[in-house]
DOKEGU-643062 format. One record per residue (C-alpha): residue in one letter; z negated, y, x; residue number from 1. Coordinates in nm, 3 decimals. Layout:
BEGIN
rec r A zz Z yy Y xx X k NUM;
...
This chain:
BEGIN
rec r M zz 0.360 yy 5.100 xx 1.525 k 1;
rec r D zz 0.215 yy 4.750 xx 1.540 k 2;
rec r N zz -0.155 yy 4.796 xx 1.601 k 3;
rec r N zz -0.234 yy 4.463 xx 1.439 k 4;
rec r L zz -0.183 yy 4.300 xx 1.780 k 5;
rec r T zz -0.505 yy 4.458 xx 1.912 k 6;
rec r L zz -0.703 yy 4.464 xx 1.589 k 7;
rec r T zz -0.807 yy 4.164 xx 1.387 k 8;
rec r P zz -0.890 yy 4.242 xx 1.024 k 9;
rec r N zz -1.196 yy 4.106 xx 0.843 k 10;
rec r Q zz -1.428 yy 4.097 xx 1.141 k 11;
rec r I zz -1.669 yy 4.340 xx 1.303 k 12;
rec r L zz -1.493 yy 4.540 xx 1.574 k 13;
rec r A zz -1.628 yy 4.801 xx 1.815 k 14;
rec r G zz -1.494 yy 5.101 xx 2.003 k 15;
rec r E zz -1.385 yy 5.453 xx 1.918 k 16;
rec r R zz -1.023 yy 5.391 xx 2.017 k 17;
rec r L zz -1.000 yy 5.078 xx 1.802 k 18;
rec r Y zz -1.168 yy 5.264 xx 1.517 k 19;
rec r A zz -0.906 yy 5.540 xx 1.534 k 20;
rec r E zz -0.628 yy 5.277 xx 1.546 k 21;
rec r A zz -0.767 yy 5.094 xx 1.243 k 22;
rec r I zz -0.782 yy 5.421 xx 1.049 k 23;
rec r S zz -0.413 yy 5.468 xx 1.129 k 24;
rec r I zz -0.339 yy 5.119 xx 0.994 k 25;
rec r I zz -0.516 yy 5.200 xx 0.667 k 26;
rec r L zz -0.339 yy 5.536 xx 0.636 k 27;
rec r T zz -0.002 yy 5.375 xx 0.710 k 28;
rec r N zz -0.055 yy 5.122 xx 0.431 k 29;
rec r A zz -0.169 yy 5.376 xx 0.170 k 30;
rec r R zz 0.082 yy 5.463 xx -0.100 k 31;
rec r A zz -0.090 yy 5.630 xx -0.397 k 32;
rec r E zz -0.463 yy 5.684 xx -0.342 k 33;
rec r L zz -0.680 yy 5.760 xx -0.042 k 34;
rec r L zz -1.055 yy 5.805 xx -0.075 k 35;
rec r I zz -1.245 yy 5.912 xx 0.236 k 36;
rec r F zz -1.619 yy 5.943 xx 0.284 k 37;
rec r D zz -1.728 yy 6.069 xx 0.624 k 38;
rec r Q zz -2.005 yy 6.274 xx 0.778 k 39;
rec r D zz -1.767 yy 6.542 xx 0.910 k 40;
rec r L zz -1.437 yy 6.382 xx 1.034 k 41;
rec r S zz -1.539 yy 6.435 xx 1.399 k 42;
rec r R zz -1.489 yy 6.065 xx 1.480 k 43;
rec r G zz -1.169 yy 5.874 xx 1.415 k 44;
rec r D zz -0.922 yy 6.122 xx 1.560 k 45;
rec r F zz -0.862 yy 6.298 xx 1.228 k 46;
rec r A zz -0.744 yy 6.619 xx 1.395 k 47;
rec r S zz -0.471 yy 6.444 xx 1.597 k 48;
rec r L zz -0.102 yy 6.503 xx 1.538 k 49;
rec r Q zz -0.057 yy 6.134 xx 1.461 k 50;
rec r K zz -0.318 yy 6.136 xx 1.181 k 51;
rec r I zz -0.179 yy 6.461 xx 1.038 k 52;
rec r A zz 0.167 yy 6.303 xx 1.029 k 53;
rec r L zz 0.026 yy 5.999 xx 0.848 k 54;
rec r F zz -0.155 yy 6.218 xx 0.595 k 55;
rec r E zz 0.157 yy 6.426 xx 0.538 k 56;
rec r Q zz 0.370 yy 6.114 xx 0.499 k 57;
rec r F zz 0.120 yy 5.983 xx 0.244 k 58;
rec r L zz 0.106 yy 6.310 xx 0.047 k 59;
rec r S zz 0.481 yy 6.369 xx 0.046 k 60;
rec r G zz 0.591 yy 6.007 xx 0.003 k 61;
rec r N zz 0.480 yy 5.956 xx -0.356 k 62;
rec r I zz 0.478 yy 6.214 xx -0.634 k 63;
rec r N zz 0.154 yy 6.062 xx -0.769 k 64;
rec r S zz -0.035 yy 6.028 xx -0.440 k 65;
rec r H zz -0.380 yy 6.182 xx -0.418 k 66;
rec r L zz -0.625 yy 6.226 xx -0.130 k 67;
rec r T zz -0.995 yy 6.283 xx -0.199 k 68;
rec r I zz -1.230 yy 6.353 xx 0.091 k 69;
rec r V zz -1.609 yy 6.370 xx 0.060 k 70;
rec r L zz -1.794 yy 6.506 xx 0.363 k 71;
rec r Q zz -2.160 yy 6.562 xx 0.437 k 72;
rec r S zz -2.064 yy 6.871 xx 0.636 k 73;
rec r T zz -1.736 yy 7.061 xx 0.622 k 74;
rec r V zz -1.792 yy 7.266 xx 0.940 k 75;
rec r F zz -1.587 yy 7.039 xx 1.169 k 76;
rec r F zz -1.313 yy 7.011 xx 0.908 k 77;
rec r Q zz -1.289 yy 7.388 xx 0.866 k 78;
rec r E zz -1.324 yy 7.481 xx 1.234 k 79;
rec r K zz -1.164 yy 7.193 xx 1.427 k 80;
rec r C zz -0.901 yy 7.051 xx 1.189 k 81;
rec r P zz -0.660 yy 7.340 xx 1.128 k 82;
rec r R zz -0.365 yy 7.110 xx 1.059 k 83;
rec r L zz -0.562 yy 6.913 xx 0.803 k 84;
rec r L zz -0.676 yy 7.240 xx 0.647 k 85;
rec r K zz -0.309 yy 7.345 xx 0.634 k 86;
rec r L zz -0.230 yy 7.023 xx 0.447 k 87;
rec r L zz -0.498 yy 7.118 xx 0.195 k 88;
rec r E zz -0.323 yy 7.452 xx 0.152 k 89;
rec r T zz 0.018 yy 7.289 xx 0.110 k 90;
rec r Y zz -0.089 yy 6.990 xx -0.098 k 91;
rec r G zz -0.385 yy 7.139 xx -0.285 k 92;
rec r H zz -0.255 yy 6.987 xx -0.606 k 93;
rec r K zz -0.280 yy 6.639 xx -0.449 k 94;
rec r M zz -0.572 yy 6.679 xx -0.210 k 95;
rec r T zz -0.938 yy 6.772 xx -0.257 k 96;
rec r V zz -1.222 yy 6.809 xx -0.007 k 97;
rec r H zz -1.583 yy 6.809 xx -0.124 k 98;
rec r E zz -1.919 yy 6.855 xx 0.047 k 99;
rec r T zz -2.217 yy 6.648 xx -0.062 k 100;
rec r N zz -2.545 yy 6.794 xx -0.177 k 101;
rec r D zz -2.869 yy 6.722 xx 0.009 k 102;
rec r T zz -2.942 yy 6.400 xx -0.180 k 103;
rec r A zz -2.632 yy 6.232 xx -0.034 k 104;
rec r K zz -2.680 yy 6.349 xx 0.326 k 105;
rec r H zz -2.885 yy 6.039 xx 0.412 k 106;
rec r A zz -2.580 yy 5.808 xx 0.416 k 107;
rec r K zz -2.495 yy 5.703 xx 0.772 k 108;
rec r D zz -2.185 yy 5.492 xx 0.718 k 109;
rec r C zz -1.835 yy 5.611 xx 0.641 k 110;
rec r F zz -1.530 yy 5.450 xx 0.489 k 111;
rec r I zz -1.172 yy 5.495 xx 0.375 k 112;
rec r L zz -1.027 yy 5.322 xx 0.070 k 113;
rec r A zz -0.654 yy 5.294 xx 0.007 k 114;
rec r D zz -0.484 yy 5.198 xx -0.318 k 115;
rec r G zz -0.775 yy 4.988 xx -0.442 k 116;
rec r K zz -0.706 yy 4.714 xx -0.188 k 117;
rec r H zz -0.732 yy 4.831 xx 0.176 k 118;
rec r Y zz -1.041 yy 4.965 xx 0.350 k 119;
rec r I zz -1.212 yy 5.054 xx 0.674 k 120;
rec r K zz -1.589 yy 5.086 xx 0.691 k 121;
rec r R zz -1.782 yy 5.220 xx 0.986 k 122;
rec r I zz -2.124 yy 5.060 xx 0.973 k 123;
rec r H zz -2.319 yy 5.354 xx 1.121 k 124;
rec r I zz -2.189 yy 5.691 xx 1.232 k 125;
rec r D zz -2.366 yy 5.669 xx 1.570 k 126;
rec r Q zz -2.211 yy 5.333 xx 1.660 k 127;
rec r A zz -1.840 yy 5.258 xx 1.677 k 128;
rec r R zz -1.878 yy 4.929 xx 1.493 k 129;
rec r F zz -1.654 yy 4.883 xx 1.193 k 130;
rec r K zz -1.467 yy 4.641 xx 0.976 k 131;
rec r Y zz -1.129 yy 4.687 xx 0.812 k 132;
rec r A zz -0.918 yy 4.477 xx 0.581 k 133;
rec r L zz -0.584 yy 4.482 xx 0.407 k 134;
rec r D zz -0.559 yy 4.332 xx 0.059 k 135;
rec r D zz -0.932 yy 4.296 xx -0.015 k 136;
rec r P zz -0.965 yy 4.444 xx -0.365 k 137;
rec r E zz -1.314 yy 4.298 xx -0.424 k 138;
rec r T zz -1.472 yy 4.482 xx -0.130 k 139;
rec r V zz -1.277 yy 4.797 xx -0.214 k 140;
rec r R zz -1.405 yy 4.779 xx -0.572 k 141;
rec r Q zz -1.764 yy 4.773 xx -0.445 k 142;
rec r L zz -1.702 yy 5.061 xx -0.204 k 143;
rec r N zz -1.520 yy 5.254 xx -0.476 k 144;
rec r S zz -1.836 yy 5.246 xx -0.690 k 145;
rec r R zz -2.027 yy 5.391 xx -0.398 k 146;
rec r F zz -1.758 yy 5.654 xx -0.344 k 147;
rec r E zz -1.787 yy 5.762 xx -0.708 k 148;
rec r E zz -2.163 yy 5.803 xx -0.665 k 149;
rec r L zz -2.108 yy 6.014 xx -0.353 k 150;
rec r L zz -1.845 yy 6.221 xx -0.530 k 151;
rec r E zz -2.092 yy 6.289 xx -0.812 k 152;
rec r A zz -2.339 yy 6.410 xx -0.548 k 153;
rec r T zz -2.112 yy 6.688 xx -0.423 k 154;
rec r Q zz -2.200 yy 7.053 xx -0.445 k 155;
rec r N zz -1.907 yy 7.241 xx -0.296 k 156;
rec r K zz -1.532 yy 7.201 xx -0.301 k 157;
rec r V zz -1.338 yy 7.337 xx -0.003 k 158;
rec r T zz -1.074 yy 7.588 xx -0.103 k 159;
rec r V zz -0.815 yy 7.761 xx 0.109 k 160;
rec r T zz -0.738 yy 8.043 xx -0.128 k 161;
rec r N zz -0.933 yy 8.366 xx -0.138 k 162;
rec r L zz -1.068 yy 8.451 xx -0.479 k 163;
rec r G zz -1.124 yy 8.807 xx -0.585 k 164;
rec r L zz -0.937 yy 9.120 xx -0.675 k 165;
């Protein structure tokens, strides 16, 4: 898959299809850590077979890999992403999904960070304008600080196991 022919890193790009392709590039380049902040995963083709295969490749390819997802709403994830939910069931020891509390629901951008050096950032959820880069640890460091703040502002963790007697 050589999507770099249609996507130029380090510049503002636009379009839902290009956004989904750029996400695939970031996922393909991830080896050990993926951090995702999104409103609900409804944009970016997260429920597609291709993305599920990339997530599974990431989770199974490295014994130390870990995927952390922070969402403002988990409804789409739980109702429209059954394959991703299945990955949470299978790789629950390497994957966590959190929902933000009300104080963090004002954020209108979304981003994915990979291995402390690759990123994609959608500028506003309602517009398919984004920027992505490979090997940009300085920008990723800044976004990682923001991710940590958002993670601290979570209230619920999605689980796939039923608790009780």
